[in-house]
N, C-alpha and C positions, 0 to 999 in steps of 0.2 A: 685804802692805800693807793696813792696815785702811781701811775706808770712812770718809769724813769727812762728817758731817751738819752743815750750816750753818743757823742760825736763831736763835730767841729762846726762852729757857728756858720761859717761861710761856705760850707760844702753844699753843692747843689742838691745832692740826694737828701741831705739833712733838711734842707729847706722844703723839699717836696713832702718828706715824712711829717715834718712839723705842721705843714699846711693841712695835710690829711687829718692829723689828730685834731687840729683846731676846727676844721670843717665838721668833724664828727663829734665835737664837744667832748673829747677825751681829755680828762685832767691829766697833766703830766708835769714832771720836773725835768728840766734840761740840764745835763751835765756836760760841760764843754771840756774836752781833753786838753785844749790849749791853755785854759785858765785854771782848771781844777786838777789836771793830771789824772792818773789812774794808779791805783794801788796794785802791787804784785799779787796780793791775795785775791783781788777781784779777777784779774786775768787768769790766775791759776784755777779759780772756780769755774770761769767760763770755758777755759780749755778742757777741763775735766768733763764738763757737761756737753760741749759742742764739738770739741776737737780743735787743736790749734790751727789746722788747715782751713777751717771755716772762718776763723777770726783774722788771720794774717792776710792783709790786702796786698797781694802780689801784683795786682794790676795798676796800683797807684804810682804816681810819679816818684814819691819818696822811696819806695822799694826799688823801682826801676833805676834810680840814680845810685844805688848802692854798688860798691865794687863787686865784681862777679863772685869772689870768694865768700862775701857776706850773704849772697843770695842763696847759697847752698844750705838751706835750713833743713835739718834732719829730725828735729824733735821739739817738744814743747818748751824745753829749757831755752833753746836758741831763739825760738819764736817769741817767747815772753820777754827775753832780754831785748830783742829788737823793738817790740811794741812798747816796752817801758822807756827805752831811749828815744823813740820817735812815735808817739801815740797816733800820729796820722797814718801809721801802718796798720791800724786796727780798722777792719771793715766797718762801714757806717751805713746806717745807724745800728746800734745795739739797743734793742727795746726790751727792757726788763719789766715784765708784766706782774712780777711777784710770784711767790710760791714756786720758784725755780723755772718759770716759763720765760724763755728768751726767744726773740726774733732777731736775725741778723740780715741787714740789707733792707731795702724798701721795695715791696711789691704791694700795690693797693689791694689786690684781691686777697693776698695773704693777711694783710692787716684787717680787712673786712671780715674774713672767715674767723680769725683768731679773736678779734676784739668785739665782734657782734654780740650784742646783749649787755656789754659792759657800759655802753653809752647810747645816747640818742643823737641822731643827726640834728644839727641846728637848722632852723627854718628861716 
């Protein structure tokens, strides 16, 4: 089963993560939030596994442009509502390795440690 990487096509962090996967010959499917959206059930599952605080991108421009009252997120229900309305508020990338294994964000050393053995680097 290939890895699925979730994010937004033009995001610089996504470009770095996809380049890393390509360089290391990791087969993956790309899911673009802008064109494919995201299902509530998927976000609920991720929040249950990782915590909504990990998934909600408070540093991004979309979140920072919210009115102050909307920035006061107190629980998963509020966070999920925001992420469904504006998928760019989901931290990127979310890498689904299958069997309930998820990585959020891109750190080459974390990818190497987690994905090592799943693929061989291209020569």
